[in-house]
C-alpha positions as CSV (number, residue, x, y, z in Angstrom):
1,X,74.7,62.3,65.0
2,X,71.7,61.0,66.8
3,X,68.5,60.9,65.6
4,X,64.7,60.6,67.2
5,X,61.6,59.7,65.4
6,X,59.4,61.2,67.9
7,X,55.9,62.4,66.2
8,X,56.3,66.1,65.2
9,X,52.6,66.3,66.2
10,X,53.7,65.5,70.0
11,X,56.5,68.3,69.4
12,X,53.9,70.9,68.3
13,X,51.4,69.9,71.3
14,X,54.5,70.8,73.6
15,X,55.5,73.9,71.7
16,X,51.5,75.0,72.1
17,X,52.3,74.6,75.9
18,X,55.1,77.2,76.0
19,X,52.6,79.5,74.4
20,X,49.8,78.7,77.0
21,X,52.6,79.6,79.9
22,X,53.5,82.9,78.2
23,X,56.8,81.7,77.6
24,X,56.7,82.6,73.8
25,X,54.2,84.4,71.6
26,X,54.3,82.7,68.5
27,X,55.4,79.4,67.2
28,X,56.2,78.1,63.7
29,X,57.5,75.1,61.7
30,X,60.9,74.7,59.7
31,X,61.4,72.3,57.0
32,X,58.1,71.1,56.6
33,X,56.4,69.7,53.5
34,X,52.6,70.6,52.7
35,X,51.6,67.2,54.2
36,X,53.3,67.8,57.3
37,X,52.0,71.3,57.4
38,X,48.4,69.5,57.1
39,X,49.3,66.9,60.0
40,X,50.0,69.7,62.4
41,X,47.2,71.7,61.4
42,X,44.9,68.7,62.1
43,X,45.7,68.5,65.5
44,X,46.9,72.0,66.5
45,X,45.0,74.6,68.8
46,X,47.5,77.2,67.8
47,X,47.9,77.7,64.3
48,X,51.7,78.1,63.2
49,X,52.4,81.6,62.1
50,X,55.3,80.7,59.9
51,X,57.2,78.1,57.8
52,X,61.0,78.6,57.3
53,X,62.3,76.8,54.3
54,X,65.2,76.9,51.9
55,X,64.4,79.3,49.4
56,X,66.1,81.2,46.5
57,X,65.7,81.3,42.7
58,X,67.1,77.8,42.1
59,X,64.6,76.6,44.8
60,X,61.7,79.1,44.4
61,X,59.2,77.0,46.3
62,X,56.2,78.2,43.7
63,X,53.9,75.8,45.0
64,X,55.2,75.3,48.8
65,X,54.4,79.4,48.8
66,X,51.0,79.0,47.3
67,X,50.2,76.6,50.0
68,X,51.4,78.6,53.0
69,X,49.4,81.6,51.3
70,X,46.2,79.4,51.4
71,X,46.7,78.5,54.8
72,X,47.8,82.2,56.0
73,X,51.3,81.1,56.8
74,X,54.2,83.5,56.2
75,X,56.9,81.8,54.3
76,X,60.7,82.6,55.5
77,X,63.4,81.9,53.4
78,X,66.8,81.1,54.8
79,X,69.7,80.8,52.1
80,X,68.1,83.6,50.0
81,X,71.1,84.3,48.2
82,X,71.9,80.5,47.5
83,X,74.5,80.0,50.2
84,X,77.5,80.6,47.7
85,X,79.9,80.5,50.3
86,X,79.1,77.0,51.7
87,X,82.0,74.6,52.3
88,X,80.4,72.0,50.1
89,X,79.8,74.0,46.8
90,X,80.9,72.1,43.8
91,X,83.4,74.4,41.7
92,X,81.5,74.2,38.4
93,X,78.1,74.7,40.0
94,X,76.5,78.2,38.6
95,X,76.8,80.8,41.1
96,X,73.1,82.5,41.9
97,X,74.7,85.9,42.3
98,X,76.3,85.6,38.9
99,X,73.2,84.4,36.9
100,X,73.0,86.8,33.6
101,X,69.0,87.7,34.4
102,X,69.8,88.9,37.9
103,X,73.1,90.8,36.8
104,X,70.9,92.4,34.0
105,X,68.6,93.4,36.5
106,X,71.1,95.0,39.0
107,X,72.6,96.7,36.2
108,X,69.2,98.3,35.2
109,X,68.3,99.1,38.7
110,X,71.8,100.2,40.0
111,X,71.2,97.6,42.7
112,X,73.5,94.4,43.5
113,X,72.5,90.9,42.4
114,X,71.8,90.4,46.3
115,X,69.4,93.2,46.4
116,X,67.5,91.8,42.9
117,X,67.1,88.7,44.8
118,X,66.0,90.1,48.0
119,X,63.4,92.3,46.2
120,X,62.1,89.4,44.0
121,X,61.3,87.6,47.5
122,X,60.0,90.5,49.0
123,X,57.5,91.0,46.1
124,X,56.4,87.5,46.4
125,X,55.6,88.1,50.1
126,X,58.5,85.9,51.2
127,X,60.6,87.0,54.4
128,X,64.4,86.5,53.5
129,X,67.0,86.0,56.2
130,X,70.3,86.6,54.3
131,X,73.4,85.7,56.0
132,X,76.1,88.5,56.4
133,X,79.0,89.3,58.8
134,X,80.1,92.5,56.7
135,X,78.1,95.5,58.0
136,X,78.2,97.3,54.3
137,X,76.2,94.0,53.1
138,X,73.7,94.0,56.1
139,X,73.0,97.6,55.4
140,X,72.6,97.2,51.6
141,X,70.4,93.8,52.1
142,X,67.4,96.2,53.4
143,X,67.6,98.6,50.7
144,X,65.2,97.2,48.7
145,X,62.6,99.1,49.2
146,X,63.1,101.9,46.5
147,X,62.4,100.2,43.5
148,X,59.8,97.5,42.0
149,X,60.5,94.6,39.5
150,X,57.5,94.5,36.7
151,X,55.8,91.1,36.2
152,X,57.8,90.0,33.4
153,X,61.1,90.7,35.6
154,X,59.5,88.7,38.5
155,X,58.9,85.9,36.0
156,X,62.4,85.7,34.6
157,X,63.7,85.2,38.0
158,X,61.3,82.4,39.1
159,X,61.9,80.6,35.8
160,X,65.6,80.3,37.2
161,X,64.0,77.6,39.7
162,X,66.1,74.4,39.4
163,X,64.5,72.8,42.4
164,X,68.3,72.6,43.8
165,X,68.4,72.4,47.7
166,X,71.7,73.3,48.8
167,X,71.4,73.0,52.8
168,X,70.8,69.2,52.5
169,X,73.5,67.4,53.6
170,X,74.7,64.7,51.2
171,X,76.4,61.7,51.5
172,X,78.0,59.3,48.9
173,X,76.2,55.7,48.8
174,X,77.5,53.2,46.1
175,X,79.2,56.1,44.5
176,X,76.1,58.4,44.2
177,X,75.5,61.6,46.4
178,X,72.2,61.0,48.2
179,X,70.7,63.2,50.8
180,X,71.8,61.9,54.2
181,X,68.7,62.1,56.0
182,X,66.5,60.8,53.3
183,X,65.6,57.1,55.2
184,X,64.4,59.2,58.2
185,X,60.7,58.8,58.7
186,X,59.7,62.5,58.9
187,X,62.0,63.4,56.1
188,X,60.6,66.5,54.5
189,X,61.7,66.5,50.8
190,X,60.7,63.2,49.5
191,X,57.4,64.8,48.5
192,X,56.8,67.4,45.6
193,X,56.2,70.2,48.3
C-alpha cells in the first residue's frame, strides 16, 4: 500500500476546480472528523454537501451528526447494517441484525431487522447506503416509509452505540490489534468525533 500525506485542503481546492469546470455538480467529504471538516470549511469557496462515514447503531455517530446538522451537511452512512458479512468479523462478536431491541421492533412492525435500522437512520436524517446483491433485499431496503418509530424506540436503538468501527483495517502490533493507519498524519479516528 502506498500512502501520501498531501494536505486534504489542497485536494479540496482541486475538487472545487472540477465544479468550476462543470465536471461535477456537488462535492463532499468521506471519513473526516469534526476538526477536519472545519479545516476544509476554513479554506473552501464551495461548501461540502455531504459527509460519508461508517454509521450504524453500534457506531451511532451522534456528535458528528449534530455537528453536520449545525453546518448544513448531509450525513451519509455506509455499512448501516454493521457489515455482518465482512471477512474479518470475529466469531463471538454480536450481530447487529440479531440485537434483541431491533428484533422486537421488527416483530412489532412486521418488518425485517434491516428495515428497522434503516428507518432509524432515516428518522435521524441520515442517508444510508446498505449493500446488497439480492433483489428482494434491495427492494425491502427501500420499504421503510410506511411506519414510524416513536421517540423511545429511537432512543433504545441509539443506546446500542458502542463506538465500534468495523471498516477500519486492523493489524497486530506487539500482540494487540490496532488500526492499521492510525499513524498517518491525517488519520481521522483519533479524535472523539
